[in-house]
N, C-alpha and C positions, 0 to 999 in steps of 0.2 A: 671726669670721664674715667671710667675703668680702664685699667691698662689692657685689659684683653680686648675691649672694645675698641680701644685706640689702635691696636694692631690689625683689626679687621677693618675698621672705618678709614683710615688714613690712607692705605694702600687702594681702596676702592675710589675714593675721591681723586687720588692722583692719576690712577689709570683712565678714569672717566674724563678727566681734564685733557689728558695727554691724546685720548681717542677723538676728543672734540677737535682739539686744534688740528691734528691730523687730518680729518675729515674734511675741516674747513679749508685748509691750505690746498688739499687735493682738488676740490670744487672750484676754488678761485683759480688754480693754475690750469684748469683744463680748458684747452682752447682747440676748437674744431679747426681743422686744416682744410683750405679750399684752394684750388687753383683759381686764378682770376676770373676765367670764364664761368666757373661754377658759383662762385662768390656774386658776380654780377647778375646772374640769373635768379639768385635768391635774395638780392641785397635788402628788399623791403622786409623781408621775415626776419633777416639778420641784423637789421638796424639796432644799435645799442649793445650787441652782444659782442664780447671779447672772442675774436677769431685771429686765425693766422692765415695770411693770402701769400701767394707766390706768383711770380710773373717775371718779366724782363724790364730793366729800367730803360725807358724811351730816351734815345739819345738827345742830348741839348735841353733836358728838363731839369737838371739838378741845379737848384737855387739854394744858396747859402745866405740867411739872414743873420749877420753877426750881431745886429742891435737886438734883435728879438730871440738870438741863441737857438735857431731852429733851421731846418733844412726842408725844402719841398722838393717833389719829384714826381713823376708819373711812371707807374707801373703798367704794362701793356702785355696782352696776350697775343702773340704773333699770328697764331692760327686763327682766332676768332676775330682779331682787330679790335677787341675790347680794350678799354684804357680806364684807370683810376688815379686821380690825384692823391698823393699822401703827404702828409705833414708830418715831420719828425721832430720832436721837442728838445733837440740836442744838436751840437754841432760835431760831436765825435762820431765817426762812422768807421765801419772796417775798411782796411787798405783796399780790399777788393771790390769796393762799392764804386762803380763808374758806369758810363754809359754802356748799355747791352750787357750788363751783369744780369745773372740770375739773382733774384732777391726774394726773401721772405720778410713780411712785416706782421708784427703782432700788434693788434690794437682794436679799433672799432669805427663803425661808422655811425656817428651820432644821428638821433632823429632829426630830419629835416636838413641834413647837411650833405653835400656832395663830395666832400674831402675826408678820405680815411685818415683817422688820427692815430698813428703808431704810438706805442708806448716807448718810454726811454728805456735804451737798451734792448728794444724789440725788432731791431732790423738786423739781418744777416745776408750776406752776399757772398758769391763766388763768380770768379772770372772763368766762364767755360773753357776758353783757350789754354788756361793755365793747367787744366786738369785733363786734357785730351791728351792721348798718346802721340808721340812724335811719328810723323809720316816718313816712310823709308825713302 
């Protein structure tokens, strides 16, 4: 290959490859955000798609299965009364993950399943009382 063509061809190939990788990662990481009531209303059309849901951890539903290395819990929407069971494939959760915590979970509802499968590292929680202003 002639040196002049190499200086033109190589940068084009490198830039095209980098552009492809960036575009692919953006599409894979794009997850639509739904409050639990919105997700439940559209769950049949959203089955199998990677999404992010938010709600509140229902008290008494956090179950750690050490042998299977996973945690299950129920997310609820207190306004609508809707609820969804979630399976998280790891034992490590944020310190703020507890009953009544506001939680977001990234994952998907597989076709034919009734349990939302969260991705590892895809659960975040905050304790509302920890972030509220102190009352005088």
